[in-house]
KOLPA-539663 format. One record per residue (C-alpha): residue in three letters; x, y, z. Coordinates in steps of 0.2 Angstrom, whole numbers, padded with zeros to 4 digits, always signed. Each point is the difference from the previous one (the first is absolute). Layout:
AlaXYZ/...
// end
This chain:
Met+0000+0001+0001/Lys+0006+0016-0006/Thr+0004+0014+0013/Val-0003+0018-0002/Ser+0021+0001-0002/Asp+0001-0013-0013/Tyr-0012+0011-0012/Phe+0001+0017+0007/Gly+0006+0013-0015/Ser+0000-0015-0013/Leu-0007+0011-0012/Val+0012+0015+0002/Phe+0017+0002-0009/Asp+0008+0005+0016/Asp+0017+0000+0009/Arg+0001-0018+0003/Val-0005-0003-0020/Met+0012+0013-0007/Lys+0015-0007+0011/Ala-0004-0017-0007/Val-0001+0004-0019/Leu+0010+0017-0003/Ser+0020-0002+0001/Ala+0006+0007+0015/Lys+0006+0017-0012/Val-0018+0003-0007/Tyr-0006-0002+0017/Ala+0013+0011+0008/Ser-0004+0014-0012/Leu-0019-0002+0001/Lys+0001+0002+0018/His+0010+0014+0000/Thr-0013+0008-0011/Ile-0016-0004+0011/Asp+0009+0003+0018/Glu+0011+0017-0006/Gly-0011+0006-0015/Thr+0015-0002-0013/Pro-0004+0001-0018/Leu-0005-0019-0010/Asp+0013-0006-0011/Ile-0010-0007-0016/Gly+0012-0015+0001/Val-0007-0003+0018/Ala-0017+0002-0006/Asn+0000-0012-0015/Ala+0008-0013+0013/Val-0014+0002+0012/Ala-0014+0000-0013/Ser+0006-0016-0007/Ala+0002-0008+0019/Met-0017+0007+0003/Lys-0008-0006-0016/Asp+0007-0020+0003/Trp-0006+0004+0020/Ala-0018+0004-0006/Ile-0002-0013-0014/Ala+0005-0012+0012/His-0014+0005+0010/Gly-0013-0001-0013/Ala+0000+0017-0006/Thr-0004+0005-0019/His+0001+0018+0001/Tyr+0009+0014+0009/Thr-0009+0018+0003/His+0007+0016+0006/Trp-0010+0002+0016/Phe-0004+0019+0006/Gln-0011+0012+0010/Pro-0007+0012-0012/Leu-0012+0015+0008/Thr-0014-0010-0001/Gly+0000-0007+0018/Val+0003-0018-0006/Thr+0015-0008-0010/Ala+0003-0005-0019/Glu+0005-0012-0010/Lys+0004-0005-0018/His+0004-0018-0004/Asp+0013-0005-0012/Ser+0005-0018-0003/Phe+0019-0005+0000/Ile-0002-0009-0017/Thr+0010+0005-0016/Pro-0003-0009-0016/Ser+0014-0011-0006/Pro+0006-0004-0018/Asp-0004-0019+0002/Gly-0021+0008+0004/Gly+0000-0004+0017/Val+0005+0013+0013/Ile+0014+0004+0014/Met-0003+0009+0017/Glu+0009+0015+0000/Phe+0001+0015+0012/Ser+0013+0015-0001/Gly+0009+0012+0010/Lys-0008+0012-0009/Glu-0019-0007+0003/Leu+0003-0001+0017/Ile+0006+0019+0004/Lys-0011+0007-0011/Gly-0019+0000-0007/Glu-0012+0011-0010/Pro-0017+0000+0005/Asp-0012+0013-0005/Ala+0001+0015+0009/Ser-0016+0011-0008/Ser-0010-0015+0009/Phe+0003+0003+0017/Pro-0004+0016+0012/Ser+0014+0011-0003/Gly-0008+0018+0003/Gly+0004+0009-0016/Leu+0018-0008-0001/Arg-0007-0011-0014/Ala-0011+0003-0013/Thr-0009-0014-0011/Phe+0013+0004-0015/Glu+0014+0000+0013/Ala-0002-0020+0006/Arg+0019-0006+0001/Gly+0005-0003+0019/Tyr+0014-0011+0007/Thr-0001-0012+0015/Ala+0017-0003+0007/Trp+0007-0014+0012/Asp+0000+0003+0018/Pro+0014-0014+0006/Thr-0002+0005+0018/Ser-0017-0008-0001/Tyr+0001-0019-0004/Ala-0009-0007-0015/Phe-0013-0014+0002/Ile-0013-0013-0008/Lys-0017+0004+0000/Gly-0010-0016-0009/Lys+0010-0003-0016/Val+0007+0019+0000/Leu+0017+0006+0005/Cys-0002+0017+0008/Ile+0013+0013-0001/Pro-0003+0015+0014/Thr+0002+0016-0012/Ala-0001+0018+0002/Phe-0010+0009-0013/Cys+0004+0016-0009/Ser-0004+0013-0015/Tyr+0009+0000-0016/Gly+0005+0018+0008/Gly+0007-0010+0014/His-0015+0006+0013/Ala-0006-0013+0013/Leu-0016-0008-0005/Asp-0001-0012+0016/Lys+0003+0000+0019/Lys+0016-0010-0002/Thr+0010+0012-0006/Pro-0003+0014+0012/Leu+0000-0012+0014/Leu+0018-0005-0005/Arg+0006+0017-0002/Ser-0008+0004+0017/Met+0009-0014+0008/Glu+0018+0006-0007/Ala-0004+0017+0007/Leu-0002-0006+0016/Asn+0015-0011-0001/Arg+0010+0014-0007/Gln-0005+0009+0016/Ser+0001-0011+0013/Leu+0019-0004-0004/Arg+0004+0019+0001/Ile-0008-0001+0016/Leu+0010-0016+0006/Lys+0015+0006-0007/Leu+0000+0015+0013/Phe-0002-0014+0014/Gly+0014-0007-0005/Val-0008-0016-0008/Asp+0011-0005-0015/Asn-0005-0018-0003/Ala-0018+0002-0007/Lys+0000+0000-0019/Tyr-0020+0003-0002/Val-0014+0003+0012/Arg-0018-0005-0004/Ser-0018+0002+0006/Ser-0008-0017+0004/Val-0020-0001-0002/Gly-0011-0014+0009/Pro-0018+0003-0007/Glu-0015-0005+0008/Gln-0013-0005-0011/Glu-0019-0001+0006/Tyr-0013-0005-0011/Phe-0017-0007+0000/Leu-0009-0019-0007/Ile-0015-0003-0005/Thr-0009-0015-0010/Lys+0002+0003-0020/Glu-0021-0001+0001/Met-0001+0015+0010/Tyr+0012+0010-0011/Asp-0010-0006-0017/Ala-0016+0005+0008/Arg+0007+0019+0004/Pro+0002+0009-0015/Asp+0007+0016+0010/Leu+0016-0012+0007/Arg+0003-0006-0018/Phe+0000+0017-0008/Thr+0008+0010+0014/Gly+0008-0012+0013/Arg-0011+0006+0015/Thr-0020-0001+0004/Leu-0007+0017-0004/Phe-0016-0005+0009/Gly-0003-0010+0016/Ala-0010+0001+0016/Lys+0009-0004+0017/Pro-0001-0019+0005/Pro-0007-0003+0016/Lys+0016-0007+0004/Gly+0018+0007-0006/Gln+0017+0002+0010/Glu-0008+0006+0017/Met+0004-0016+0010/Asp+0018+0001-0007/Asp-0001-0020-0001/His+0008+0000-0018/Tyr+0017+0007+0005/Phe+0013-0013+0003/Gly-0014-0013+0000/Val+0000-0017-0006/Ile+0002+0000-0019/Lys-0014-0009-0009/Pro+0006-0014-0011/Lys-0004+0007-0015/Val+0011+0015+0003/Ala+0013-0010+0007/Ala+0001-0012-0016/Phe+0002+0018-0010/Met+0014+0004+0012/Glu+0009-0015+0000/Glu+0000-0002-0021/Leu+0003+0021-0001/Asn+0017-0003+0012/Glu+0006-0014-0011/Glu-0002+0011-0015/Leu+0009+0015+0009/Trp+0014-0012+0006/Lys+0003-0008-0017/Leu+0003+0021-0008/Gly+0011+0003+0016/Ile-0011+0010+0009/Leu+0000+0000+0019/Ala-0016-0001+0005/Lys-0001-0001+0019/Thr-0015+0003+0011/Glu-0019-0003-0005/His-0015+0003+0012/Asn-0018+0006-0002/Glu-0002+0018+0002/Val-0014+0011+0010/Ala-0014-0001-0014/Pro-0009-0015-0006/Ala+0007-0010-0013/Gln+0017+0012+0000/His+0018-0007+0003/Glu+0017+0005-0001/Leu+0017-0005-0008/Ala+0016+0007+0006/Pro+0017-0004-0007/Ile+0018+0001+0007/Tyr+0010+0015-0004/Thr+0009+0002-0016/Thr+0008+0014-0011/Thr-0011+0013-0005/Asn-0001-0003-0019/Ile-0003-0020+0003/Ala-0011+0003+0013/Thr-0011+0011-0013/Asp+0003-0012-0012/His-0005-0014+0011/Asn-0016+0008+0006/Gln-0006+0003-0017/Leu+0002-0018-0003/Met-0009-0004+0016/Met-0014+0008-0005/Glu-0003-0008-0015/Ile+0003-0018+0005/Met-0012+0004+0014/Gln-0013+0003-0012/Lys+0004-0017-0010/Val+0002-0010+0014/Ala-0018+0005+0006/Gly-0008-0003-0016/Arg+0006-0018+0002/His-0010-0001+0014/Gly-0016+0007-0005/Leu+0005+0016+0008/Val+0004+0019-0004/Cys+0013+0009+0010/Leu-0005+0018+0001/Leu+0015+0012+0001/His-0011+0017-0002/Glu+0003+0010+0017/Lys-0018+0003+0005/Pro-0011-0014-0008/Phe-0013-0001+0012/Glu-0006+0018+0009/Gly+0000-0003+0019/Val+0012-0014+0003/Asn+0017+0003-0001/Gly+0009+0004-0013/Ser+0018-0008-0008/Gly+0017+0009+0001/Lys+0017-0005-0003/His+0012+0005+0015/Asn+0016+0006-0010/Asn+0015-0006+0015/Trp+0016+0011-0004/Ser+0016-0001+0005/Leu+0020+0004-0005/Ser+0014-0012+0001/Thr+0018-0002-0007/Asp+0005-0013-0010/Thr+0011-0005+0015/Gly-0017-0004+0008/Val+0000+0016+0012/Asn-0019+0005+0002/Leu+0003+0020+0001/Leu-0017+0002+0008/Ser+0004-0012+0015/Pro+0001+0011+0016/Gly+0011-0012+0009/Glu-0001-0001+0019/Thr+0004+0017+0002/Pro-0007+0011-0013/Tyr+0004+0016+0009/Glu+0019-0004-0003/Asn-0003-0007-0017/Ala+0004+0017-0011/Gln+0001-0010-0017/Phe-0018-0007+0004/Leu-0007+0016+0005/Leu+0004+0011-0014/Phe-0006-0015-0013/Leu-0018+0002+0012/Cys+0000+0018-0001/Ala+0003-0002-0018/Val-0016-0009-0001/Ile-0009+0012+0011/Lys+0003+0015-0012/Ala-0003-0009-0015/Val-0016-0005+0007/Asp-0005+0019+0006/Asp+0008+0007-0015/Tyr-0008-0011-0013/Gln-0017-0004+0009/Asp-0008+0003-0016/Leu+0008-0012-0010/Leu-0002-0015+0013/Arg-0017+0004-0001/Ile+0000+0003-0020/Ser+0008-0019+0000/Val-0015-0008+0007/Ala-0014+0010-0010/Thr-0012-0009-0009/Ala-0018+0001-0004/Gly+0000-0017+0010/Asn+0009+0005+0015/Asp-0009+0015+0003/His-0015-0009+0005/Arg+0012-0009+0014/Leu+0012+0014+0007/Gly-0007+0006+0016/Ala-0011-0014+0005/Asn+0001-0012+0015/Glu+0013-0011-0010/Ala+0009+0012-0007/Pro+0011+0016+0004/Pro-0006+0017-0003/Ala+0005+0011-0015/Val+0011+0011+0011/Val+0017-0007+0000/Ser+0009-0003+0016/Met+0014-0010+0009/Phe-0001-0011+0016/Leu+0017-0003+0008/Gly-0006-0007+0018/Asp+0004+0007+0018/Glu+0019-0006-0002/Leu+0006+0010-0017/Asn-0013+0014+0006/Ala+0010+0001+0016/Val+0015-0001-0008/Leu-0003+0014-0011/Glu-0009+0012+0013/Ala+0018+0000+0009/Ile+0011+0003-0014/Glu-0012+0014-0006/Thr+0000+0008+0018/Gly+0018-0004+0004/Glu-0006-0010+0016/Pro+0007-0016+0006/Tyr-0008-0016-0009/Lys-0007-0009+0016/Gly-0003-0016-0011/Thr-0015-0012-0001/Glu-0001-0013+0013/Arg-0002-0018-0007/Thr-0016-0008+0008/Val-0001-0019+0004/Met-0016-0007-0004/Lys-0010-0009+0011/Leu-0013-0010-0003/Gly-0006-0006+0017/Val+0002-0022-0006/Asp+0016-0005+0007/Val+0002-0013-0016/Leu-0001+0015-0013/Pro+0017+0008-0005/Lys+0005+0017+0005/Phe+0006+0012-0012/Thr+0006+0016-0002/Arg-0014+0013-0009/Asp+0006+0009-0013/Thr+0004+0020+0002/Thr-0015+0005-0011/Asp-0017-0004-0005/Arg-0009-0003-0017/Asn-0009+0014-0006/Arg-0012-0009-0014/Thr-0008+0019-0002/Ser+0018+0008-0007/Pro+0003+0001-0018/Phe+0019+0000+0004/Ala+0004-0011+0014/Phe+0018-0004+0006/Thr-0002-0019+0004/Gly+0017-0005+0009/Asn+0014+0003-0014/Lys-0012+0004-0016/Phe-0014+0012-0003/Glu-0018-0006-0005/Phe-0008+0010-0014/Arg-0018-0005+0002/Met-0010+0011-0012/Leu+0002-0010-0015/Gly-0016-0009-0008/Ser+0001-0019-0002/Ser+0000+0003-0021/Asn+0011+0013+0000/Ser+0019-0003-0007/Ile+0013+0001+0016/Ala+0011+0009-0014/Cys-0009+0017+0001/Ala+0002+0001+0019/Asn+0018-0005+0000/Ile+0006+0011-0014/Met-0007+0015+0012/Leu+0007-0006+0016/Asn+0017-0006-0007/Ser+0001+0019-0009/Ala-0006+0009+0014/Val+0014-0009+0013/Ala+0014+0003-0013/Glu-0004+0019-0001/Ser+0000+0000+0018/Leu+0018-0010+0001/Lys+0007+0012-0014/Val-0004+0016+0010/Tyr+0008-0009+0015/Ala+0016-0004-0010/Asp+0001+0015-0008/Arg+0002+0011+0016/Leu+0009-0015+0011/Glu+0013-0002-0014/Glu+0004+0018+0001/Ala-0001+0002+0019/Glu+0017+0005+0008/Asp-0006-0011+0018/Phe-0010-0015-0007/Glu-0005-0004+0019/Thr-0008+0017+0002/Ala-0008+0002-0017/Leu-0008-0018+0002/His-0007+0005+0017/Glu-0006+0016-0006/Met-0008-0008-0015/Ile-0009-0014+0009/Gln-0007+0012+0013/Lys-0005+0013-0015/Thr-0010-0014-0008/Ile-0009-0005+0015/Arg-0006+0018+0004/Asp-0003+0005-0019/His-0010-0017-0002/Lys-0009-0007+0015/Arg-0017+0005-0006/Ile+0000-0015-0010/Ile+0002-0012+0015/Phe-0015-0004+0008/Asn-0002-0016+0013/Gly-0019+0002+0005/Asn-0015-0007-0011/Gly-0001+0005-0016/Tyr-0018-0004-0002/Asp-0005+0015+0013/Asp-0008+0014-0008/Ala+0010+0011+0012/Trp+0016-0006-0008/Ile-0007+0005-0018/Lys-0003+0018+0006/Glu+0016+0001+0011/Ala+0011-0007-0015/Thr-0009+0013-0014/Glu-0003+0015+0011/Val+0014+0000+0012/Arg+0013-0010-0007/Gly-0003+0004-0019/Leu+0000-0017-0006/Met-0008-0003-0017/Asn-0017-0009-0002/Leu-0001-0006-0016/Lys-0017-0010+0001/Thr-0002-0007-0018/Thr+0011-0001-0015/Pro-0003+0015-0008/Asp+0005+0011+0015/Ala+0013-0011+0001/Phe+0009+0002-0019/Ala-0005+0017+0000/His+0018+0002+0010/Phe+0009-0013-0011/Met+0008+0013-0012/Asp+0004+0012+0015/Ala+0017+0009-0002/Lys+0008-0009+0015/Asn-0005-0017-0006/Val+0005+0003-0017/Ala+0017+0007+0004/Met+0004-0016+0011/Leu-0007-0013-0009/Thr+0010+0009-0017/Gly+0014+0003+0011/Gln+0002-0018+0007/Lys-0001-0005-0019/Val-0016-0012+0004/Phe-0011+0009-0012/Thr+0002+0013-0014/Lys-0012+0014+0001/Glu-0008-0006-0015/Glu-0004-0018+0008/Met-0007+0008+0015/Arg-0013+0010-0011/Ser-0002-0017-0008/Arg-0004-0010+0014/Tyr-0012+0016+0008/Glu-0011-0001-0016/Ile+0000-0021+0000/Met-0003+0000+0019/Leu-0017+0010+0000/Glu-0004-0006-0017/Asn+0000-0017+0009/Tyr-0011+0008+0013/Cys-0012+0008-0011/Lys-0002-0015-0012/Thr-0003-0012+0017/Val-0013+0011+0008/Ile-0009+0004-0016/Ile-0002-0019-0004/Glu-0006-0003+0018/Ala-0013+0013-0003/Asn-0006-0007-0017/Thr-0002-0017+0008/Met-0010+0006+0015/Val-0011+0010-0013/Arg-0002-0016-0010/Ile-0003-0012+0014/Ala-0012+0012+0009/Arg-0010+0002-0016/Lys+0000-0018-0007/Asn+0001-0011+0014/Ile-0005+0009+0017/Ala-0014+0010-0005/Pro-0009-0013-0009/Ala+0003-0013+0014/Ile-0008+0011+0012/Glu-0016+0006-0011/Leu-0002-0020-0003/Tyr+0001-0004+0018/Leu-0013+0016+0002/Gly-0011-0007-0012/Asp-0002-0015+0009/Val-0002+0008+0018/Ala-0015+0010-0007/Lys-0007-0015-0007/Ala+0002-0010+0016/Ala-0009+0017+0008/Asn-0013-0001-0012/Ala-0003-0018+0003/Lys-0001+0003+0019/Arg-0013+0015-0003/Ala-0012-0012-0010/Leu+0000-0014+0013/Ala+0000+0013+0016/Pro-0006+0018-0007/Asp+0003+0005+0019/Leu+0021-0005+0000/Pro+0010+0014+0003/Cys+0014-0010-0011/Val+0014+0010+0011/Tyr+0015-0010-0008/Glu-0005+0003-0017/Thr-0006+0018+0000/Arg+0019+0004+0010/Ile+0008-0009-0013/Ile-0009+0008-0013/Gln+0002+0016+0006/Lys+0019+0000+0003/Leu+0005-0011-0015/Ser-0010+0013-0012/Gln+0009+0014+0009/Tyr+0017-0008-0003/Thr-0002-0005-0016/Asp-0005+0017-0005/Gln+0016+0006+0007/Ile+0011-0014-0008/Val-0007+0006-0016/Leu+0005+0019+0004/Asn+0015-0003+0008/Ala+0006-0011-0015/Asp-0004+0015-0012/Ala+0007+0012+0010/Leu+0018-0010+0000/Glu-0002-0004-0019/Glu+0000+0021-0002/Ala+0014+0002+0012/Val+0011-0012-0012/Glu-0006+0008-0014/Gly+0005+0018+0008/Ile+0018-0004+0001/Ser+0002+0001-0018/Val+0003+0019+0002/Ala+0014-0003+0011/Lys+0016+0009-0007/Asp+0012-0012+0005/Ile+0004-0015+0010/Gly+0003+0008+0017/Glu-0017+0011-0001/Glu-0009-0016-0007/Ser+0007-0011+0015/Phe-0007+0014+0012/Met-0017+0000-0010/Ile-0001-0018+0003/Lys+0003+0001+0019/Asp-0012+0014+0003/Thr-0014-0005-0010/Val+0002-0018-0006/Leu+0003-0007+0015/Pro-0013+0007+0011/Lys-0013-0005-0012/Met+0006-0019+0000/Asp-0001+0002+0020/Ala-0017+0006-0002/Leu-0006-0012-0012/Arg+0009-0015+0010/Gln-0009+0006+0018/Val-0017-0003-0009/Val+0002-0015-0008/Asp+0008-0008+0016/Leu-0015+0005+0009/Ala-0012-0008-0012/Glu+0011-0016+0000/Val-0003-0002+0019/Ile-0021+0000-0002/Thr+0000-0009-0018/Ala-0003-0018+0003/Lys+0016-0010-0005/Thr-0006-0012-0014/Tyr-0004+0018-0008/Trp+0016+0007+0003/Pro+0011-0002-0016/Phe+0018-0002+0008/Pro+0007-0009+0014/Ser+0000+0009+0016/Tyr+0016+0005+0011/Gly-0005-0014+0012/Asp+0000-0013-0015/Ile+0015+0005-0007/Leu+0010+0003+0017/Phe-0002-0015+0006/Ser-0002-0013-0017/Val+0017-0008+0004/Lys-0001-0015+0010/
// end
């Protein structure tokens, strides 16, 4: 019987395979490129391509593809076979270094924000050697970056790699000041926790709103939801357990470090968390994970929902981005050690993050802004839209001591005594956890909790890497010129704490009083929606930072502004049109049919007993008649609101018109439909209820 270690990474052209199939010279050259970013030699590329082809064919592959991440939010691939005709009428299997390192997809058919027109179709995919190739089905998938003919990034991988380079460059400058000369590079690492819902395919197929938009646009609250907290960490149902078992196997074959699985808070909601890995690889793995979750679910008669808020009134799904910094020598730069007050290097990197989050709170909010996530942020399972940081008691005390110049008294380690002799005693952590904080320190890393479940983690990590790199650049520029390093260092840490302590908040992020304090007293930004957030994307300070760190050009930023807002607008318009169609074609006729039968029943009663008041029938007829009229009128109003946005002068104005006129009309239509559902007989209602869907998986 095979164990996990026998097949883990069996479909990945990883370091183990490369050592076995490449010559020592080729392997050393390739590793130098991967680890230190040196140019790739074409001779090395040819040798790698030949070995990669032979390995892939031995594992059943017939095709290869440049696997990339365009600005659609999903991955893209075009399959080419390895076959080349031979003179005798047969075929030979070939794959060259040129085919490995470069592909040419049609750039004008992907979102480009004006960087490409239909008649300007040429684009390029370029091999990312830092992310291992893998086999999916019978296809060798080669992770690549995607750019236009003019060299503009048209994907999420390219700016992510640029941001990692910027962070590495500035981090090494800081480490050199501390006398660290043995580190060749610094990389950010990420462990993204993935939340999702599982429902039966039968229920999914019966809900056109789920099929068209990924979320339920109508649905009354069920009698029981998540109130009892009995689903969280509860016993995993057999059908779900079987899904998880196969999912783990598929992920492990691809070298994806799936580690933790459990039931989440809402009925039918679950979570899968991987072990940390380098940010660009973690990004590739998370995209693969979402794809494979949906495929495996289908094989079990289930549908995996990755929308941030598929069901109103119950918890939505997020993706917690656990982010840290480490050197190639294995030193975690965000680890406080036993004496954080005396660890000046840690304190400077900590201050760099604090400064980055405060200076670029708008960019962090923008990085998670989507139409779906707007429904989730600020609710009981997600952080508020106001960005703040949680550091915990010990680090807070350290920073206060530095700011005031008072001696640090330290935090006493408490031994937990549980009152039962047989249970072990253990030392309590020096800080609690804060689930309401958007950006929380959790020991040796930061947990950015604002990401939505369907988001690519690339966007958040691009902004986070870039902002921290900018802070480190400011520090390095000053410290490299300082006459007295120790004095300058202390003053810089102290100044950062004084200038940016407004971003630190260790309390309840759900408290209305905090939102008021954050915005009115501390001056933090409360960007509640995607249009509100993206209105700041092209602010001068953001353009200066992102172009200065060479993560984006100004043209690339403008294109992303256009693409993301266009995606927001299209998403909401599709939802609005779906609502109108369902209300008119399904819901209103169903209610009318029920009303007709109730009226017949009332007439039959009165025919038998003229004095019967027919209380039930009368009330149903009165309420549903009123609701039906409101449904029709609200559907008309929503349709008019959608038509009205055609007068918008640009995508920014259109997004605000949708937020201010279309979304309120959608809410109004939903409210009356949900009221009607509660009093319409189940046999007449055209769709499965929330109760049916959320408790459908056995």
